[in-house]
C-alpha positions as a printed Julia matrix, in Angstrom:
86×3 Matrix{Float64}:
   0.9     2.38  13.05
  -2.69    1.15  13.01
  -3.93   -1.08  15.82
  -7.17   -2.98  16.33
  -7.83   -3.07  20.08
 -11.6    -2.72  19.71
 -13.16   -6.1   19.01
 -16.51   -4.56  18.08
 -17.79   -5.35  14.62
 -21.13   -5.15  12.9
 -22.74   -6.38   9.73
 -23.73   -3.66   7.28
 -26.56   -5.01   5.11
 -26.35   -2.1    2.67
 -22.66   -2.64   1.95
 -22.88   -6.42   2.4
 -19.81   -6.27   4.58
 -18.61   -6.53   8.16
 -17.47   -3.2    9.57
 -14.71   -2.88  12.14
 -12.44   -0.12  13.4
  -8.75    0.56  13.7
  -6.9     3.27  15.58
  -3.76    5.21  14.73
  -3.14    7.24  17.9
  -6.32    9.28  18.27
  -7.42    8.8   14.64
 -10.11    6.22  13.93
 -10.5     4.45  10.59
 -13.39    2.25   9.49
 -12.77   -0.95   7.58
 -15.26   -3.04   5.64
 -14.54   -6.64   4.71
 -17.02   -7.72   2.05
 -18.91  -10.99   1.81
 -16.69  -12.25  -1.03
 -13.57  -11.82   1.08
 -15.19  -13.6    4.01
 -16.2   -16.48   1.74
 -12.63  -16.71   0.43
 -11.31  -16.9    3.99
 -13.95  -19.39   5.09
 -15.67  -21.11   2.14
 -18.32  -22.79   4.31
 -19.63  -19.42   5.59
 -23.4   -19.31   6.02
 -24.83  -16.53   3.78
 -26.44  -14.54   6.59
 -25.44  -11.97   9.2
 -24.52  -14.55  11.82
 -22.46  -16.53   9.31
 -20.5   -13.5    8.14
 -19.83  -12.3   11.7
 -18.66  -15.79  12.66
 -16.34  -15.91   9.64
 -14.95  -12.52  10.63
 -14.36  -13.63  14.22
 -12.65  -16.84  13.09
 -10.29  -14.91  10.81
  -9.83  -11.68  12.76
  -6.01  -11.84  12.88
  -5.7   -12.37   9.15
  -8.26   -9.65   8.41
  -6.51   -7.14  10.68
  -3.16   -7.95   9.04
  -4.67   -7.23   5.61
  -6.26   -4.04   6.93
  -2.89   -2.84   8.26
  -1.38   -3.33   4.79
  -3.99   -1.18   3.02
  -4.09    1.53   5.68
  -2.43    4.85   4.86
  -2.33    7.36   7.7
  -4.67   10.28   7.14
  -5.51    9.07   3.66
  -9.25    8.48   4.13
 -11.87    7.57   6.66
 -12.73    4.08   5.46
 -11.15    1.17   3.64
 -12.67   -1.77   1.77
 -11.15   -5.23   1.99
 -12.06   -7.46  -0.94
 -11.35  -11.08  -1.8
  -8.23   -9.99  -3.73
  -6.67   -8.81  -0.45
  -6.55  -12.42   0.79
């Protein structure tokens, strides 16, 4: 079962997404929630790093729930969450 105890997150300008991490025992998985998904969750999101991080923080529980649904143990190192996941 994946858990999200680490509240660290960062904005990745190259991927235009907020990156965060989940843990399944000792295994770490990276998740990226793209700008489109963040705008779907919070339509008034400012289109800059601060705006996207704020939108992520405001919707963390919902984002982590979606991440848990797409996670498959040992399947891959990173997962992308898109607007369609919300």
